[in-house]
C-alpha positions in Angstrom: 161.7 -26.4 179.8 164.1 -23.3 181.3 165.2 -23.4 177.3 161.9 -23.1 176.3 160.9 -19.9 178.9 163.8 -18.4 178.1 163.1 -18.2 174.1 159.8 -17.5 174.7 161.2 -14.4 177.3 163.2 -13.1 174.3 160.6 -13.0 172.0 157.9 -11.1 174.2 159.3 -8.1 173.8 159.0 -8.7 169.7 155.6 -9.5 170.3 154.8 -6.6 172.6 155.5 -4.4 169.7 153.7 -5.7 167.2 150.6 -5.8 169.6 151.5 -2.5 170.2 151.7 -1.2 166.8 148.5 -3.0 165.4 146.8 -1.2 168.5 148.1 2.5 167.1 145.3 1.9 164.3 142.7 2.8 167.0 144.2 6.0 167.3 142.9 6.7 163.6 139.6 7.2 162.1 137.1 5.8 163.1 138.2 5.3 166.5 140.1 8.9 166.8 141.7 7.4 170.4 143.9 10.4 170.0 146.3 9.8 172.9 147.2 6.2 172.3 150.5 6.9 170.1 151.6 8.3 173.1 151.4 5.0 175.1 152.7 2.7 171.8 155.7 5.0 170.8 156.8 5.2 174.2 157.2 1.0 174.7 159.1 1.2 171.2 161.6 4.1 172.9 161.8 2.0 175.9 162.7 -1.1 174.1 165.4 0.9 171.6 167.1 2.3 174.8 167.7 -1.0 176.2 168.9 -2.9 173.0 171.9 -4.8 173.2 173.0 -4.2 169.8 172.0 -2.2 166.2 170.3 -5.3 165.1 168.0 -5.9 167.8 167.0 -2.1 168.2 166.2 -2.8 163.9 164.1 -5.6 164.9 162.1 -3.5 167.5 161.5 -1.2 165.3 160.6 -3.5 162.4 158.0 -5.5 164.7 156.4 -2.2 165.6 156.1 -1.2 162.0 154.5 -4.8 161.2 151.9 -4.5 163.7 151.1 -0.7 162.8 150.5 -1.4 158.9 149.8 -4.8 159.1 146.6 -3.6 161.0 146.3 0.0 159.8 146.2 -0.3 155.8 144.6 -3.9 156.2 141.7 -2.5 153.9 144.3 -2.4 151.0 143.6 -6.2 150.6 140.0 -5.7 150.0 141.0 -4.4 146.5 143.7 -7.0 145.8 141.4 -9.6 146.9 138.4 -8.6 145.1 140.3 -6.9 141.8 143.3 -8.1 141.5 142.6 -11.7 140.1 144.9 -13.4 142.3 144.7 -16.7 144.5 144.2 -15.9 148.2 148.2 -17.1 148.9 149.2 -14.4 146.5 147.0 -11.3 147.9 148.2 -12.2 151.2 151.8 -12.3 149.9 151.7 -8.9 148.1 150.4 -7.4 151.4 153.0 -9.2 153.5 155.5 -7.3 150.7 154.0 -3.9 151.1 153.7 -4.5 155.4 157.2 -5.4 155.3 158.1 -2.5 153.3 156.6 0.0 155.2 157.9 -1.5 158.3 161.5 -0.6 157.2 160.7 3.1 158.3 159.9 2.6 161.8 163.0 0.4 161.4 165.4 3.2 160.1 163.8 5.7 162.9 164.8 2.8 166.0 168.3 2.1 164.4 169.2 6.1 164.1 168.1 6.5 167.4 170.0 3.4 168.6 173.4 4.5 166.6 173.2 8.0 167.8 171.9 7.5 170.9 172.6 9.8 173.7 170.5 9.3 176.6 170.5 13.1 178.0 168.3 14.0 174.5 166.9 11.0 173.5 163.3 12.3 173.1 164.8 15.0 170.7 166.7 12.3 168.6 163.8 9.7 168.5 161.8 12.9 167.3 164.3 13.9 164.7 165.0 10.5 163.6 161.1 9.4 163.2 160.6 12.7 161.5 163.5 11.9 158.9 162.2 8.3 158.3 158.4 9.5 158.1 160.0 12.0 155.5 161.1 9.3 153.4 158.5 7.1 153.6 156.5 10.2 151.7 158.8 10.3 149.0 160.5 7.0 148.0 158.8 4.9 145.5 156.5 7.7 144.8 155.6 8.1 148.6 152.7 6.6 150.7 152.7 8.8 153.5 149.5 7.1 155.3 148.9 6.5 158.7 151.5 9.2 159.6 151.0 9.6 163.1 149.9 13.4 163.3 146.6 12.3 161.3 145.7 11.0 164.9 145.2 14.6 166.4 142.8 15.9 163.2 140.0 16.1 166.0 141.4 16.7 169.4 145.2 16.7 171.2 147.7 18.8 169.2 145.3 19.5 166.0 145.6 23.1 166.8 149.2 23.1 165.8 148.3 21.9 162.4 148.2 25.6 160.9 151.5 26.3 162.5 153.4 23.2 162.2 151.5 20.9 159.9 150.9 17.1 160.3 154.5 16.9 160.2 155.2 19.1 162.9 152.6 17.0 165.0 154.2 13.9 164.7 157.4 15.2 165.7 155.8 16.4 168.7 154.5 12.9 169.4 157.3 11.2 168.9 159.0 13.7 170.8 156.3 13.3 173.9 156.5 9.5 173.9 160.1 9.7 174.4 159.6 11.8 177.1 157.2 9.5 178.9 159.9 6.6 178.2 162.8 8.9 179.7 161.0 8.6 183.0 161.8 5.0 183.5 165.6 6.0 183.2 167.4 6.1 186.5 169.0 10.0 185.6 169.3 13.4 187.4 165.9 15.2 187.9 166.6 17.7 185.0 167.3 15.1 182.8 164.7 12.5 183.6 162.1 15.1 184.1 162.1 18.0 182.2 161.1 16.4 178.6 158.0 15.3 180.0 157.5 18.8 181.3 158.1 20.7 178.1 155.7 18.0 176.3 153.1 18.6 178.7 153.3 22.2 178.1 152.8 22.1 174.8 150.2 19.6 174.9 148.2 22.3 177.3 149.1 25.3 175.4 148.1 24.1 171.8 144.4 25.8 172.3 146.0 29.2 173.0 147.6 28.9 169.9 144.8 29.6 167.6 145.4 33.3 167.9 148.4 32.7 165.5 146.6 30.3 162.8 146.9 33.4 160.2 143.2 33.2 158.7 139.9 34.1 159.8 136.5 34.0 158.6 134.8 36.6 155.9 131.3 37.7 155.4 131.2 35.3 152.1 129.3 32.0 151.6 128.6 29.7 148.5 126.2 27.2 148.2 127.7 23.7 147.2 126.2 20.5 145.9 128.1 17.2 145.6 127.0 14.3 144.2 127.4 10.5 145.3 126.3 8.4 142.4 127.3 5.0 144.4 128.2 3.0 141.2 129.5 -0.2 142.0 133.2 -0.5 141.4 132.7 -3.9 138.7 130.4 -1.7 136.7 132.1 1.3 136.6 133.8 0.8 133.2 131.2 -1.7 131.5 130.3 -0.4 128.2 126.7 -1.1 128.8 126.8 1.2 132.2 128.2 4.4 130.5 124.8 6.2 129.7 123.1 5.1 132.7 125.7 6.0 135.3 125.8 9.4 133.0 122.3 9.8 133.3 122.0 8.9 136.9 124.4 12.0 137.9 122.3 14.3 135.6 119.3 13.2 137.3 120.5 13.4 140.8 121.8 17.2 139.8 119.1 18.6 137.9 116.9 19.5 141.0 119.4 21.5 142.8 121.1 23.2 139.8 120.2 26.7 141.9 123.8 26.2 144.0 126.7 28.3 143.5 128.7 25.0 142.5 128.1 21.5 141.7 130.7 18.6 142.2 130.8 15.3 140.9 133.2 12.7 141.9 136.6 11.2 140.0 135.9 10.3 136.8 132.3 10.4 137.5 131.8 10.6 133.6 132.8 6.7 132.4 133.4 7.9 129.1 136.4 9.4 127.8 136.2 12.7 127.1 136.8 13.1 123.5 133.5 10.5 123.3 131.6 12.3 125.6 131.5 15.7 123.8 127.5 16.0 123.0 126.9 14.9 126.9 129.4 17.5 128.2 128.2 20.2 126.1 124.4 19.6 127.2 125.6 19.8 130.9 127.7 23.0 130.2 124.6 24.7 129.0 122.2 23.1 131.5 124.7 24.7 134.4 124.9 28.2 132.3 121.0 28.3 132.1 120.9 27.7 135.4 123.7 30.2 136.3 126.2 27.7 138.1 129.1 25.6 137.7 129.9 21.8 137.3 133.2 20.6 138.3 133.3 16.7 137.5 136.0 13.9 136.9 136.6 12.4 133.7 139.3 10.3 131.7 141.2 12.3 128.8 142.2 10.3 126.0 144.5 11.5 123.1 144.1 8.6 120.6 147.1 10.2 118.5 149.5 10.0 121.2 147.6 7.3 123.3 148.2 9.3 126.4 145.4 9.2 129.0 144.8 11.5 131.9 142.7 11.4 135.2 141.0 14.9 135.0 138.9 17.5 136.3 137.4 19.8 134.3 134.8 22.8 134.9 131.7 23.1 132.9 128.9 26.1 133.2 129.9 29.2 134.7 133.6 30.0 134.7 133.4 33.7 135.6 130.5 35.5 137.9 129.8 38.2 135.3 130.3 36.4 132.3 130.0 33.0 130.6 132.3 31.1 128.7 130.0 29.6 125.7 129.5 26.5 124.5 131.6 23.2 125.7 134.8 22.6 123.2 136.9 19.5 123.9 140.7 20.4 125.7 139.8 23.9 127.2 142.2 24.7 129.6 139.8 25.2 132.9 141.0 21.8 133.8 143.2 19.7 136.4 144.8 16.4 135.3 146.2 14.3 138.4 150.0 14.7 138.9 150.5 12.1 142.0 149.7 8.7 140.3 149.0 5.9 142.1 151.2 2.9 141.7 149.5 -0.1 139.9 146.5 1.5 139.7 147.2 4.3 137.6 150.5 3.5 136.6 152.8 0.1 136.6 156.4 0.2 137.2 158.2 -2.1 134.8 155.0 -2.8 133.0 156.2 -4.9 130.3 157.0 -7.4 132.6 154.4 -7.0 135.7 151.4 -6.7 133.6 151.6 -10.3 132.3 152.6 -11.6 135.9 149.3 -11.1 137.3 146.1 -9.4 136.4 146.3 -6.9 139.8 149.1 -5.4 137.3 146.9 -4.7 134.4 143.6 -3.3 135.8 141.6 -1.3 133.6 142.6 2.6 133.3 146.0 2.0 135.0 148.6 3.9 132.4 148.1 7.6 132.9 150.3 10.6 131.9 151.1 12.9 134.8 149.8 16.2 134.8 152.4 19.1 136.1 153.5 19.6 139.6 152.1 22.8 139.8 148.8 23.8 137.7 146.4 26.7 137.8 143.8 26.9 140.1 140.3 25.8 138.6 138.1 28.5 138.2 134.1 27.8 138.8 131.6 30.9 138.9 134.4 33.4 140.0 135.6 30.9 142.8 139.2 29.7 142.8 139.4 26.3 143.6 142.6 24.0 144.6 142.1 20.5 143.4 143.6 17.0 144.3 142.1 13.7 143.2 142.3 10.9 145.4 145.7 10.1 146.6 147.0 13.3 146.0 145.4 15.0 149.3 147.8 13.3 151.2 150.5 15.3 150.0 150.8 18.6 152.1 153.6 19.7 149.8 151.7 19.4 146.4 148.9 21.6 148.0 151.3 24.3 149.6 153.0 24.1 145.7 149.8 25.1 143.9 148.2 27.3 147.0 148.0 31.2 145.7 146.7 34.2 147.1 143.4 33.9 145.2 142.6 30.4 146.6 139.2 30.1 148.2 138.5 26.5 148.3 140.5 23.2 148.5 138.4 20.2 146.6 139.4 16.5 146.4 137.3 13.7 144.5 137.9 10.0 144.6 136.6 6.8 144.4 137.0 4.5 147.5 134.9 1.7 146.3 137.9 -0.2 145.6 138.1 -0.7 149.5 134.4 -2.0 150.6 133.4 -0.7 154.0 136.8 -0.9 155.2 138.1 1.7 157.5 140.2 2.8 154.6 138.0 5.5 153.2 137.2 6.8 156.6 141.3 7.0 157.1 141.2 9.2 153.7 138.9 11.4 154.9 140.6 12.2 158.2 143.7 13.0 155.7 141.5 15.3 153.7 140.4 17.2 157.1 144.1 17.8 158.1 144.7 19.6 155.0 141.6 22.2 155.8 143.1 22.3 158.9 146.7 23.3 158.0 145.7 25.4 155.3 142.8 27.1 156.8 140.5 26.6 154.0 137.3 24.9 153.5 137.5 22.0 151.9 135.0 19.9 149.6 135.2 16.0 149.1 133.3 14.3 146.8 133.2 10.6 146.1 131.7 7.7 144.4 130.3 6.0 147.2 131.7 7.9 150.3 133.2 9.5 152.3 131.3 12.5 151.0 131.6 15.9 152.8 132.1 19.4 153.4 135.0 20.4 155.9 135.4 23.9 157.1 138.7 25.5 157.7 139.2 24.6 161.1 139.1 20.8 159.8 135.5 20.0 161.0 133.3 18.0 158.9 130.3 20.3 158.6 127.9 17.9 156.7 128.4 14.2 155.8 126.6 11.9 153.1 125.7 8.3 154.0 128.4 5.9 152.6 127.2 3.4 150.0 124.0 5.0 148.9 122.9 7.5 146.5 123.1 11.0 147.7 123.3 14.6 147.1 124.8 16.6 150.1 124.0 20.5 149.9 125.6 22.9 152.4 126.8 26.9 152.8 130.3 26.9 153.2 131.6 29.9 155.0 135.3 31.3 152.8 138.1 32.4 154.5 141.2 34.9 154.2 144.8 34.7 155.4 147.5 32.3 154.9 148.7 30.0 157.7 152.4 29.8 158.9 152.7 26.3 157.4 151.5 26.9 153.8 154.4 29.9 154.0 156.7 27.8 155.2 155.8 23.9 155.0 157.8 21.1 156.4 161.0 22.5 155.7 162.0 24.5 159.2 161.4 21.1 160.6 163.1 18.7 158.3 166.6 21.5 158.7 166.2 20.9 162.5 165.3 17.4 162.2 168.7 17.1 160.1 170.6 19.7 162.2 170.4 17.4 165.5 171.1 14.4 163.8 174.2 15.4 162.6 175.2 17.2 166.1 173.9 13.7 167.8 176.5 12.2 165.4 179.6 14.1 166.0 179.0 14.2 169.6 178.8 9.9 169.1 181.9 10.4 167.0 183.9 12.3 169.7 182.5 10.2 172.5 184.2 7.3 170.5 187.2 8.6 169.3 188.3 10.1 173.2 187.3 6.3 174.6 190.1 5.0 171.6 192.4 7.6 172.8 192.1 7.0 176.5 191.3 10.9 177.4 189.9 10.4 181.2 188.0 13.8 180.7 185.6 12.2 178.8 
């Protein structure tokens, strides 16, 4: 019995960290317990500080990651299970593989914090390690920055820092503050023990006062918008017999509201390939011109000669306020092609092998060509609009690269029907809110079955359509002007700061280790 008790005691930290990671999901939409990461990360730092080996520190971080992503992105299993064509054991195995991969990044942050440990500056060290690990998560294997901790602050807490330092900067502050709380559990000189938590408290208290430096302001210009939510079941979206019923549905939902300045249909709302839908598009174009408005719709393009496909947005109807573009023609330049393609869903790595392995790797419409990283803004009815399709809204650096002095609106379209009534679409909406906060521009989000909404430049949802229903959402959006500090500088200053901190800590650890080996009594 004593042996069993000792083993259970040894496993307790890992169990607590898995639980803490899982609870962190409650910080995000739809629960929004924004203060929770301070406690769960503090527990992680507490154990990492007391690790007796690098292996143990790594396991602590990995355990936290297993809980965090195992619960937080559990909604991915909905699409794998319902549309992947795999037995339950296979779909759960894929999920375990994905969660384990993502858990490697908190493992990395924990390993760096342990290897470079300098107790006096542990909060800064942990924040820098966490920031570097999260940056790697956002770029490796095309990137998956979902559930980055800063998104938990979209509606409260540190939200006012977003125009200044972005979601990444907010994540740094959260990691620093959590480590500052953990620092209180160490017996040290009062300055080292309490100074960091005092600094963290000041940052939280001062955050609402920093709106004066946000860099943007409202104008007296507004526009009326219509967002159409068709609520097409996922299993019917690409059924050939459903093409015309779907296209007629979108036209019927839109026609009574054509008097608005701008009409938005969601990702791939028109289920016909663009070269095959010219008559429909020409009719829609004429209707928009007659109503003195513009329509932006998702549609798939396919070049039959080169056998290349693109996930596109196109503008129909009025382009400029004072003139029209005339008839629609295939290939016109007022379009956007998705750049950041979703692995498996829109491109398949090693597809010659994987497509034969399981149906999930051979989904319809899963072999697209990338659009350019930087593309001109869409121009619709005289408004300059920066688009992002689905997953792209999670990459602020791509938004920043396409932001111009003329950009007036952010637009994101999506189809989250893959994920049913899970929390995934609500987290997706929260990510879009953060982009509005960071860049100081109102945002429109049109989806197939929700969440369809308008967001003001302060990141607040103005209007939202009910999920899982046919809906039309009308709103009047106030435009803004000016540039946020984050839109100008992005994450580069924070990345340089984090790398510098880690290099300094590494140099200091090397000096201490070398002095210890040489027997220098001054160290």
